[in-house]
VOBA-1610 file (N, C-alpha, C; in pm, whole numbers, padded with zeros to 5 digits, always signed):
BEGIN
Unk-01559+01448+01155Unk-01513+01312+01130Unk-01398+01279+01223Unk-01398+01161+01280Unk-01287+01115+01362Unk-01187+01045+01270Unk-01068+01106+01253Unk-00970+01050+01162Unk-00926+00911+01205Unk-00920+00885+01337Unk-00876+00756+01386Unk-00966+00643+01335Unk-01091+00674+01305Unk-01182+00571+01256Unk-01140+00521+01118Unk-01058+00600+01047Unk-01014+00563+00913Unk-00879+00493+00914Unk-00815+00475+01030Unk-00683+00417+01039Unk-00686+00291+01123Unk-00604+00191+01086Unk-00595+00072+01169Unk-00505+00098+01289Unk-00497+00002+01380Unk-00426+00025+01506Unk-00276+00051+01484Unk-00216-00019+01387Unk-00074+00003+01360Unk-00049+00144+01310Unk-00136+00191+01220Unk-00122+00326+01166Unk-00146+00430+01274Unk-00243+00405+01361Unk-00271+00498+01471Unk-00149+00509+01563Unk-00089+00395+01595Unk+00028+00395+01685Unk+00144+00473+01623Unk+00167+00453+01492Unk+00275+00525+01424Unk+00245+00674+01418Unk+00120+00711+01384Unk+00083+00852+01376Unk+00097+00920+01512Unk+00060+00850+01618Unk+00071+00905+01753Unk+00217+00927+01791Unk+00302+00830+01759Unk+00445+00842+01791Unk+00509+00956+01712Unk+00473+00968+01585Unk+00527+01076+01503Unk+00482+01212+01557Unk+00354+01223+01591Unk+00303+01348+01646Unk+00374+01390+01773Unk+00397+01293+01861Unk+00467+01322+01987Unk+00610+01367+01961Unk+00676+01303+01864Unk+00814+01341+01833Unk+00820+01482+01776Unk+00727+01514+01687Unk+00726+01648+01628Unk+00701+01754+01736Unk+00604+01727+01824Unk+00575+01822+01931Unk+00696+01840+02023Unk+00764+01730+02056Unk+00883+01736+02141Unk+00993+01819+02075Unk+01019+01792+01946Unk+01124+01866+01876Unk+01090+02014+01863Unk+00964+02044+01839Unk+00921+02184+01825Unk+00936+02260+01955Unk+00885+02202+02064Unk+00891+02271+02193Unk+01034+02280+02246Unk+01117+02181+02212Unk+01257+02185+02255Unk+01331+02303+02192Unk+01283+02345+02077Unk+01344+02459+02008Unk+01278+02591+02045Unk+01172+02584+02123Unk+01101+02705+02161Unk+01019+02763+02047Unk+00981+02679+01951Unk+00904+02726+01837Unk+00755+02716+01866Unk+00680+02812+01813Unk+00535+02805+01820Unk+00483+02718+01706Unk+00356+02682+01714Unk+00294+02608+01604Unk+00302+02688+01474Unk+00279+02818+01483Unk+00281+02902+01364Unk+00421+02907+01302Unk+00525+02911+01387Unk+00661+02915+01333Unk+00693+02788+01255Unk+00666+02673+01316Unk+00696+02547+01248Unk+00610+02531+01123Unk+00483+02566+01131Unk+00396+02555+01016Unk+00447+02642+00901Unk+00496+02762+00935Unk+00546+02852+00831Unk+00670+02798+00762Unk+00765+02747+00841Unk+00889+02696+00783Unk+00862+02569+00702Unk+00769+02486+00751Unk+00738+02360+00682Unk+00640+02378+00567Unk+00588+02499+00551Unk+00493+02528+00443Unk+00368+02441+00456Unk+00316+02436+00578Unk+00194+02362+00608Unk+00096+02455+00678Unk-00031+02421+00676Unk-00128+02499+00750Unk-00115+02468+00899Unk-00154+02564+00982Unk-00150+02542+01126Unk-00242+02428+01165Unk-00356+02419+01099Unk-00452+02313+01130Unk-00393+02176+01102Unk-00324+02162+00988Unk-00262+02034+00956Unk-00157+01998+01060Unk-00075+02096+01101Unk+00028+02068+01201Unk-00034+02024+01333Unk-00141+02090+01375Unk-00209+02051+01498Unk-00258+01907+01488Unk-00319+01872+01377Unk-00369+01735+01358Unk-00256+01633+01360Unk-00142+01668+01299Unk-00028+01577+01298Unk+00026+01558+01439Unk+00043+01667+01512Unk+00096+01657+01649Unk+00002+01577+01740Unk-00126+01583+01715Unk-00222+01509+01796Unk-00237+01364+01752Unk-00168+01327+01642Unk-00181+01192+01591Unk-00316+01164+01531Unk-00386+01270+01490Unk-00523+01256+01440Unk-00530+01227+01291Unk-00417+01239+01220Unk-00414+01212+01077Unk-00296+01122+01045Unk-00306+01056+00931Unk-00195+00977+00879Unk-00125+01064+00775Unk-00021+01140+00812Unk+00039+01237+00721Unk+00106+01170+00602Unk+00105+01240+00488Unk+00170+01188+00368Unk+00321+01194+00385Unk+00392+01121+00298Unk+00538+01125+00301Unk+00586+01267+00275Unk+00520+01338+00184Unk+00558+01475+00155Unk+00547+01566+00277Unk+00439+01550+00353Unk+00420+01630+00475Unk+00528+01597+00577Unk+00560+01470+00593Unk+00662+01430+00689Unk+00800+01483+00649Unk+00828+01482+00519Unk+00956+01535+00473Unk+00967+01685+00501Unk+00857+01758+00479Unk+00860+01902+00508Unk+00886+01928+00655Unk+00821+01849+00742Unk+00838+01868+00886Unk+00978+01827+00932Unk+01027+01714+00882Unk+01160+01670+00925Unk+01268+01765+00875Unk+01252+01817+00753Unk+01347+01915+00702Unk+01343+02043+00785Unk+01221+02088+00818Unk+01206+02211+00895Unk+01269+02198+01033Unk+01254+02083+01094Unk+01310+02060+01227Unk+01458+02025+01222Unk+01506+01989+01104Unk+01648+01959+01089Unk+01689+01826+01147Unk+01597+01730+01151Unk+01630+01601+01212Unk+01629+01486+01111Unk+01578+01508+00992Unk+01572+01402+00894Unk+01456+01308+00918Unk+01404+01253+00810Unk+01287+01166+00819Unk+01310+01041+00905Unk+01424+00972+00895Unk+01443+00851+00979Unk+01428+00880+01128Unk+01482+00993+01175Unk+01473+01026+01317Unk+01330+01059+01358Unk+01252+01109+01263Unk+01115+01149+01293Unk+01025+01030+01320Unk+01051+00918+01256Unk+00961+00804+01266Unk+01015+00692+01355Unk+01134+00709+01411Unk+01192+00605+01495Unk+01227+00660+01632Unk+01217+00580+01739Unk+01258+00627+01870Unk+01407+00650+01875Unk+01455+00739+01963Unk+01598+00765+01972Unk+01675+00639+02013Unk+01796+00625+01958Unk+01880+00511+01991Unk+02007+00562+02059Unk+02051+00493+02162Unk+02176+00530+02228Unk+02293+00455+02168Unk+02270+00339+02108Unk+02377+00259+02052Unk+02406+00303+01908Unk+02529+00281+01863Unk+02566+00318+01726Unk+02512+00217+01625Unk+02483+00096+01672Unk+02429-00008+01584Unk+02277-00008+01594Unk+02210+00026+01484Unk+02065+00036+01483Unk+02008-00073+01393Unk+01943-00169+01451Unk+01891-00283+01376Unk+01739-00270+01361Unk+01691-00285+01239Unk+01548-00291+01212Unk+01515-00432+01166Unk+01443-00507+01248Unk+01409-00644+01212Unk+01302-00647+01103Unk+01293-00759+01035Unk+01194-00777+00930Unk+01054-00748+00985Unk+00983-00658+00920Unk+00848-00623+00963Unk+00841-00507+01060Unk+00956-00455+01103Unk+00958-00346+01202Unk+00970-00207+01139Unk+00987-00198+01008Unk+01000-00068+00945Unk+00872+00014+00954Unk+00886+00144+00933Unk+00771+00235+00940Unk+00705+00245+00803Unk+00582+00195+00792Unk+00507+00202+00666Unk+00448+00342+00653Unk+00517+00429+00581Unk+00476+00569+00571Unk+00384+00595+00452Unk+00371+00496+00364Unk+00275+00509+00254Unk+00212+00373+00229Unk+00080+00371+00226Unk+00007+00249+00193Unk-00107+00285+00098Unk-00154+00188+00024Unk-00264+00212-00068Unk-00369+00103-00053Unk-00493+00131-00092Unk-00598+00029-00085Unk-00566-00095-00167Unk-00483-00078-00272Unk-00450-00191-00360Unk-00341-00280-00303Unk-00279-00236-00192Unk-00175-00317-00130Unk-00035-00263-00143Unk-00019-00148-00207Unk+00113-00087-00217Unk+00162-00037-00082Unk+00294-00040-00062Unk+00353+00004+00065Unk+00489+00067+00042Unk+00514+00175+00114Unk+00647+00235+00117Unk+00694+00230+00262Unk+00793+00146+00290Unk+00838+00121+00427Unk+00980+00175+00446Unk+00996+00268+00539Unk+01128+00320+00574Unk+01193+00221+00671Unk+01300+00155+00627Unk+01359+00048+00708Unk+01486+00090+00782Unk+01553+00194+00736Unk+01676+00238+00803Unk+01709+00379+00759Unk+01791+00447+00840Unk+01832+00582+00805Unk+01943+00631+00894Unk+02009+00737+00849Unk+02118+00797+00925Unk+02074+00931+00982Unk+02158+00987+01067Unk+02126+01113+01133Unk+02175+01232+01050Unk+02118+01352+01074Unk+02163+01471+01003Unk+02304+01510+01046Unk+02371+01594+00966Unk+02312+01678+00861Unk+02297+01609+00724Unk+02377+01506+00697Unk+02367+01437+00568Unk+02292+01307+00589Unk+02164+01306+00552Unk+02074+01196+00585Unk+02064+01098+00467Unk+02075+00970+00497Unk+02052+00865+00399Unk+01934+00781+00448Unk+01837+00758+00360Unk+01721+00676+00394Unk+01722+00550+00307Unk+01681+00437+00366Unk+01667+00312+00292Unk+01523+00266+00303Unk+01459+00247+00187Unk+01317+00212+00180Unk+01297+00077+00111Unk+01187+00012+00148Unk+01141-00109+00081Unk+01002-00078+00025Unk+00992-00073-00108Unk+00867-00032-00173Unk+00801-00148-00243Unk+00668-00152-00237Unk+00588-00246-00313Unk+00477-00169-00385Unk+00460-00195-00513Unk+00353-00132-00590Unk+00265-00241-00649Unk+00134-00226-00635Unk+00040-00320-00694Unk+00037-00299-00846Unk-00012-00397-00922Unk-00021-00382-01067Unk-00097-00255-01107Unk-00038-00178-01197Unk-00101-00056-01245Unk-00092+00062-01150Unk-00023+00046-01039Unk-00019+00152-00937Unk+00097+00248-00962Unk+00077+00374-00920Unk+00181+00476-00933Unk+00185+00561-00807Unk+00306+00599-00767Unk+00322+00692-00656Unk+00400+00813-00708Unk+00340+00931-00696Unk+00405+01055-00739Unk+00462+01128-00619Unk+00580+01184-00633Unk+00646+01255-00524Unk+00680+01396-00567Unk+00657+01490-00478Unk+00697+01628-00505Unk+00848+01639-00493Unk+00903+01750-00541Unk+01047+01772-00533Unk+01092+01781-00387Unk+01201+01714-00355Unk+01258+01719-00222Unk+01355+01837-00213Unk+01424+01849-00102Unk+01515+01961-00082Unk+01631+01957-00182Unk+01696+02071-00200Unk+01802+02084-00300Unk+01912+01981-00280Unk+01959+01926-00389Unk+02070+01830-00397Unk+02034+01690-00346Unk+01905+01664-00321Unk+01863+01529-00286Unk+01885+01436-00406Unk+01935+01316-00379Unk+01957+01216-00483Unk+01891+01085-00442Unk+01843+01009-00540Unk+01778+00882-00512Unk+01838+00771-00597Unk+01837+00650-00541Unk+01883+00530-00609Unk+01776+00423-00595Unk+01745+00355-00704Unk+01645+00249-00702Unk+01703+00123-00765Unk+01677+00008-00702Unk+01705-00120-00766Unk+01580-00207-00755Unk+01536-00257-00869Unk+01416-00340-00874Unk+01450-00482-00829Unk+01366-00536-00742Unk+01385-00672-00692Unk+01286-00770-00753Unk+01164-00723-00777Unk+01060-00807-00838Unk+00973-00722-00929Unk+00925-00781-01039Unk+00831-00714-01126Unk+00896-00606-01213Unk+00814-00512-01258Unk+00857-00404-01346Unk+00826-00269-01280Unk+00918-00173-01295Unk+00900-00040-01238Unk+00941+00064-01342Unk+00856+00163-01361Unk+00890+00277-01446Unk+00914+00398-01357Unk+01032+00456-01367Unk+01068+00574-01288Unk+01059+00696-01378Unk+00979+00794-01339Unk+00967+00919-01414Unk+01033+01032-01338Unk+01119+01106-01405Unk+01190+01220-01344Unk+01179+01338-01439Unk+01095+01434-01403Unk+01069+01544-01494Unk+01009+01490-01623Unk+01073+01520-01737Unk+01024+01475-01867Unk+01085+01341-01909Unk+01173+01286-01827Unk+01241+01161-01860Unk+01178+01043-01787Unk+01198+00922-01841Unk+01151+00802-01773Unk+01242+00686-01806Unk+01242+00586-01720Unk+01322+00466-01740Unk+01241+00346-01697Unk+01238+00243-01783Unk+01167+00119-01752Unk+01267+00019-01696Unk+01240-00033-01577Unk+01334-00120-01507Unk+01274-00258-01484Unk+01359-00360-01494Unk+01322-00497-01465Unk+01407-00548-01349Unk+01379-00667-01294Unk+01454-00717-01178Unk+01605-00711-01200Unk+01675-00653-01102Unk+01819-00637-01109Unk+01863-00503-01165Unk+01775-00435-01241Unk+01809-00304-01297Unk+01809-00199-01186Unk+01893-00096-01207Unk+01902+00012-01108Unk+01909+00146-01181Unk+01873+00252-01112Unk+01878+00386-01169Unk+01911+00486-01058Unk+01986+00590-01093Unk+02016+00700-01003Unk+01959+00827-01064Unk+01902+00915-00982Unk+01840+01035-01036Unk+01828+01142-00928Unk+01811+01269-00970Unk+01791+01377-00873Unk+01653+01370-00811Unk+01646+01385-00678Unk+01517+01383-00609Unk+01464+01523-00582Unk+01538+01627-00628Unk+01492+01764-00603Unk+01409+01818-00718Unk+01352+01727-00798Unk+01253+01761-00900Unk+01137+01662-00884Unk+01017+01696-00930Unk+00906+01602-00919Unk+00939+01469-00986Unk+00902+01358-00922Unk+00933+01227-00977Unk+00825+01127-00936Unk+00829+01011-01000Unk+00725+00911-00972Unk+00779+00771-00992Unk+00713+00674-00926Unk+00741+00532-00943Unk+00610+00466-00985Unk+00614+00383-01089Unk+00492+00319-01137Unk+00518+00173-01169Unk+00414+00092-01154Unk+00420-00049-01189Unk+00330-00072-01310Unk+00389-00087-01430Unk+00308-00107-01550Unk+00272-00254-01574Unk+00321-00342-01489Unk+00301-00485-01511Unk+00172-00537-01452Unk+00155-00669-01462Unk+00035-00736-01414Unk+00057-00811-01284Unk+00175-00797-01225Unk+00205-00858-01096Unk+00270-00753-01007Unk+00269-00772-00874Unk+00329-00674-00785Unk+00475-00648-00816Unk+00519-00527-00795Unk+00659-00489-00814Unk+00718-00449-00679Unk+00843-00485-00658Unk+00910-00451-00533Unk+01048-00394-00565Unk+01083-00285-00498Unk+01214-00225-00522Unk+01270-00164-00395Unk+01403-00157-00391Unk+01473-00089-00282Unk+01502+00053-00327Unk+01484+00147-00235Unk+01506+00289-00264Unk+01597+00348-00159Unk+01705+00412-00205Unk+01793+00487-00115Unk+01782+00635-00149Unk+01770+00717-00046Unk+01756+00862-00064Unk+01868+00931+00013Unk+01943+01018-00056Unk+02048+01096+00009Unk+02005+01241+00012Unk+01994+01298+00132Unk+01948+01436+00149Unk+02054+01511+00231Unk+02142+01587+00164Unk+02252+01655+00234Unk+02209+01784+00303Unk+02276+01817+00411Unk+02256+01945+00477Unk+02118+01967+00534Unk+02057+01864+00591Unk+01921+01876+00643Unk+01916+01977+00758Unk+01823+02073+00747Unk+01795+02164+00858Unk+01870+02295+00856Unk+01980+02304+00783Unk+02064+02425+00792Unk+01990+02550+00748Unk+01921+02545+00633Unk+01855+02663+00581Unk+01735+02701+00667Unk+01653+02600+00706Unk+01531+02630+00779Unk+01559+02684+00918Unk+01666+02634+00985Unk+01699+02690+01115Unk+01737+02836+01103Unk+01806+02872+00996Unk+01844+03012+00973Unk+01721+03097+00950Unk+01621+03041+00879Unk+01499+03117+00852Unk+01425+03149+00982Unk+01417+03053+01075Unk+01348+03078+01200Unk+01427+03177+01285Unk+01560+03164+01284Unk+01643+03250+01367Unk+01634+03396+01323Unk+01623+03417+01191Unk+01623+03554+01140Unk+01485+03601+01096Unk+01387+03510+01109Unk+01252+03547+01060Unk+01168+03609+01164
//
């Protein structure tokens, strides 16, 4: 199967850019495919497909790769900037998660490592849910609902949010965002991931 046949042109362009960035960062460190795949806890085949831009990787896969490379997710999906002021115009964010129902998770801004902050614009269709695996240790997330209703599940706990409501929670445990309503829900998500790359670089150096 040709994976590109399943992706639109915008998704193909983003996947190709991400693959090129991962390959550049890996080779700049002198790492083999097997080394990066091992640290990122991915199969070698998946890594090859990602580097070739042949697949649309999940957010979880991208987080594993960005953590392993020590560059943070924002740097992985955006071209390098020389200026300190980084502007993302409306519609220019990286849509790293989309669904057939119209849901979207768009990374609109981020900071550089070692302490990475990500800012997302999320939309969930009615009845839709997005589940996330646990992120790296000490990751924290903040959500504020802008439209509709959102239920945030963190481990065994959950919180029902309406427009204007906000919640803070640990992102280093499995969590989910769901829209229990009958209209689209939209929320802003901030993710703080401290110390990106420190542990994984040590693993490669001593492994």
